[in-house]
N, C-alpha and C positions, 0 to 999 in steps of 0.2 A: 297438443292438439289432437283431439278423437281422430281416429283414425278406422277403416274396414267397415263402415257404416252404409246401410242400403236407406237411401232418402229419397223419398218422394216429393217434389217440390211443386208444388200447386203455384198458378199464375194467374191471376184475375185481368179483367180488365181497367189498367189502371196507367197512368203516364210513368209511374215509377216500375214499370214492368222492366223498363230497361237497365235497372239495378241487378235483376235476376241473372244476367250474364256475368256478374261481377261475382256472385253469389255461387253460381255454379263452378266457376272457375277455382275457388278457395275451396269448395268441397272436394272437387275432384281432384287437385293440387295435394290435398291433406290426404288422398287415398281412399276417398270414400266413393261409392258409385249413387248417381244420382238419375232418377226416372221422371221426367217432366210431365206435370197433366195441366194442360192448360185450358181454359173456358174459350168459349167461341169469341167472345170482346176481347179474351187476352191477346188474340192472335191479330186484333187491329191494330197493338201496339210493337206486338215482335213477331217473328216469324218462326214456324217451326225450325223451318232449315236453319236458322242461327242456332237455336237451342240444340237441336239434334246433333250439330255439330260440335258444341261444346260437352255436350254428355256422352256422345258416341251409341246414342239410342235413340230409336224413333219416339217421336213427340205422341202422345197419347192424348186425345182431343175428344172423338168422336166415340159414341159405344159401339159402333158397327166399324169395322176398317174396309168393307168393300161390300159387293154382291153376292158374295160367295158362302154367305153364311158364317164367316169368321167375325169375332168381336173381342173387343177389349173386357178383361173381366174386372170389375173394380175390387170383388173379393180377393182375388189373387194379390192383387197390389197392396190390399188390406195386412195380409197374412205375410208379404214379401218384406215390407218395410220395416226399419228400425226407428224411423221417426218419419213425421209429415208435417212440411213446413209449408205453411202458406205467405208466400211473401211476392208482390202485395196481395194484401185482403181487402176489397172494396167493401164500401158499407152494405151493398146489396147481398154478396157472399156471405157476411157475417151475417146478417139478418136471416138468409135461407138457413147456413148452417144451425144458429140457433133454435130454427123452427122446424128443421127436418126435412125442408123441400129439397127434394132430390131431382132438380131439372137438367143437369149436365153431369159429366162425367166427373169432374172434379167433386162435386157434392156426393156424389155416389161414393166414391172412394173415400171422402171424409168420414161418410158413416158406415163404411166397412172397415173402418181403420183401427187395429189391435194397437197399434205403437202410440208413443205421445205424438201429440201433435201441437206445433207451434204456429200462431196466426201474428202476423205482422200488419195491422193496418196503415192504409192508405188512403188518404181523403182531405176535402178541403175541411177547414178548423169548424164550420157551423156544422158541417156533416157528421164530425168526429163529436165535438161537445153537445150534439143533440140529445136529446133522454131516451130514445128509441135507441140509437148506437149503443149509448153506455149501457143500456137495459142488457141489449145483446150481447155486448162483453161480458158482461157480468155473468149472465148464464152461460157463457163458454167458458169462463173461469172454474164457476163451481161445479162445471161436468168435468174437469180436470185439464182443460185446455191451456196452454201456456201461452198467455198473451205479452207481445212483445210491444210495449208501450209507444206509441208514435211520438215521434220528435217534434220538437220546434223549428221551425224556418221558412224559408220561402215555397209557398205552393203553385201547383200548376195554374192558379188564378191569379199567381203574383201576389196576392196577399201574404203577411206573415202569422205564424200561428203553429198552434199544436195540430198535426196531421200528416206530417212527412212522416213516409215509410223509414225506419232506421235504416243506417248504413249496414252493407254487407259484413262488414268486420265486426260489427255491433252483434248481429246477428248469429254469427262464426262464434262469439264470445258467451252467448247464452247457451248454444249447444253444446260448445265444449265444457261449461259449467254444469249444464245437465247431466252431460254424461260420466265426467268427473265423480258427479256425487251417486250415481248408479253402478259404478265400476269397481267391485268390490276386491277384484283380483289385481288392483294396480300395483305395479310395483312387485309383483310376485311372478316367478318363473316356474312352469310348468312343462313337465314332459308327459306326452302323450305317446303310447306306441298304437300302431292302428294297422287292418290288412293282415292277408295271412304270410305265412314264410314259405319257400320253395328250397325242400332239400332234394339236391341233384343227384339223380342216378347215373346220366352218362350227359353229352353235351347237349342232346334235345329231350330229356325227359327228366321228370322231377315227381317227388312226392309233395301235395299241398293239400289246400281244404278249399272253401267255398267262399270266405269271408272276401267282401268286396270293399271294406274300408270307411263304409259311409258312417257307420256308428261312432269310430274312432275320429273321423274327419267332423264330425257333428260337435264331437266335443273339443276339437281344436278350434271350431270357429266360436262357438260359445266361451272360451276362455279367452280368446281374444277379445271377441266383444264386451268382455267383462274387464278388460284393460290389463289380461297377463300378457308377458312375453311367453310364446308358445313355442318349445323343440317338439316337431312332429317327427316321429321316428316312425316311416312306413316300409310296409312290405311292398310287393308289386301290386299296384292298384292301378286305374285307370280314372282319376278323379282329379281334379284341378286342385291345386294348394290353397287352403282358406286365407281370406286375407288376415294379416299381420302373425301369421306362423311363418317359422322355419324349418323349412323340410330338410329330412335327413333319409334318403333312400338307400333299403337294404335288401337282401335276397334271403340270407338264411337267418336260421335263429342264432347260430355262432354269432352273425355278423349284428343282427339285433342286440344281442347281450352286449358285445363289444362295446357299439356305440351308446348302449344304455348307461353302462358303466362309466364310461367317461361323462355322459349329460347329467347324470342322477346328481352327483353331489353338488353341483351348482344350483341344484331346483328345490324349490320349495315343496314340490309334491310331484307324483309321479302315477296316471291314470294309466294302466295297463289294460289296452283294449284290444289289443294285437291276438289274432288266433295262432298263435305259436304252433309250428308240430312238435309233437311230444318225443318222434324217433325221425331218425335221419339214416341213410344208408350206413353200413359200416365202412364200405368202399364205395369209390366212384370211378367207372371206368373213363378211361381218357378219350376212348371214342365210343361211336354209337356201337350201341349191341345191336346183334343183327337178329332179325326173327328166325327162329327154328320151331320144329315141330314138337318139341320137346318142353316139359315145363320150366319155366323159370322162377329161380328163388333169391329172394332177397334179405340178407341178412341185415337187421334193423339195430343200432344202439339208443339208447335214450338221447334226447338234445339236453342241453343245458337248461337249467331252471329260472328262465329270466327272473321269475317273481320272486323265487325264494332268494334268488341270490342280492337282489336289491334290498329285499327284507331284512337280511343279514346285515348290511349297512346303512340301514334308514336311520337318519339321526333322531336326538329328542325331540326336534322340531318338526321334521319332514314329515308329511302323510303320503301313504302309500293305498293305491285304490285298485281293486282288481275287479275282474270279470270271471263268471262262471257260466258257460252255455252248457246246459246238462239235458239229458233225454229221460231220465228217471232219479228217484229218491234226490230231487232236486235241491231240495231244503239240506238234507242230510251231508250231499256232497257239498255245498256252497259253504255252510258253516264249518268242516272239516279243514276247508282251503284256506278261509277266513284265518283259522289258527295257525296253522301250517307255515303260511307264505307271512304272517305278521301284517296283513294287511290292517288299515283302518276301518274299513268297509268294504265289502264286496257288493258287486252289481249280478243279479241271478236272473237267467232268463233262459226258457223251456223251448226246445223244439216243439213241444207239445201244444204249445200257444199259437193258436194259427194268427198270423201277421207277427210272428217275433223271428229273431234269427237272421240267416245269411240272406243276402239278394234282395231284402224288400227294404221299403223307406218307414217303416214302423217297426215299433219294439214293443213289449211288456215287460216289466222288469220289477224287480223286489230288489230292496237296498238293506241287505242284513249287516249289522254291525254288533260289539258285544252289549250294545243297549237293546237290541232286539230288530224285528223286521218289520219293513213299510212296503207295502204294495202299492204299484201304480195302474193304473190302466191302460190300455192300449192307446199309444201315443206316436206322433212321428218322432223320427230319430232326432231332430232339433229338438222338439220339447222333452224327451227323453235326456237329452244331453243338457236340458237347464235344469232340469230336477236333480242330476246327479251333480253339477257343479254347485248349486245350493248347498246341497249336502256338504260338500267339500268345503266350501266358504264358511260354513259352520264350525267347522274342525280347525282352519285355519285362521 
């Protein structure tokens, strides 16, 4: 069963709205996050309080959430979701979807949706069979929407025929089959290192860097969404663990090396995104070093080279991906690192590119391999992660 997905559930004004509660329970139980968007008519059949209790999220219904200038962004929902499911979908909503009529929050969300949309119709048999409804459903299919055909059964009118919304279990199977088909890493185990390392000077001070772990955690999330079992080896960062990832927290470069060497033999690939310190103090004071008026000198020694160590032990079927954050002669340094560390490809980014590097939500990368280099424009780190994983999938 698919897990770790972000699902927008659209509910419209149908008696079948009661089935949405079961669908939410199934989605949440499987480890997915659900955001309900309901039409005004939908609230006549099921209350937002019930839906909010099941999802642990406020229900979105209106464009504006108050008279204080705050509003609900259908654009943000369209970017957030991995899928949108409209269940039940009435004839009216289906018609508006087909003709681009955006007169409520659900429809504006649909028109902004970047993720696949699943439509589960629910209406009386004559409405379902009407040429207008069938033409609208055909239009939605041609535009890439996935229509979950209505079932035969007793309807709200007490007539028996085709028009009954499919049961939640059937909708879950449709979603499961879809995500299985688009999960190229299903059955794969991926090791990802993320964040900085801290090299201790004394009990209260350390040598570190500005890495926040955002890029590595975005990679872990993308891998999990594509079906992989993710071993996330993280330095000290203040980020929540992505759903579907198994997290291992470490502090120093030596701790990260030890954990990586234990995990890598069981993995199909490793993506080394962590900003590992190159040097560590030769000795650590057991007590806090007191300030004096004299200059302080710290002797530094090289840390263990995690990438080089894994590169030496990489099996013939294993893949190894590295990162290079450079400030000058970027391509020269990245190509040298690619060969030296036995990487299959390396992801280069430069601090000279605005919007790239530490502490931001965007990145601009070039993927370099023995076959050549491919440059990508500035994107969100989540989008960059998908580009990197797509390159990895080709090699796996």
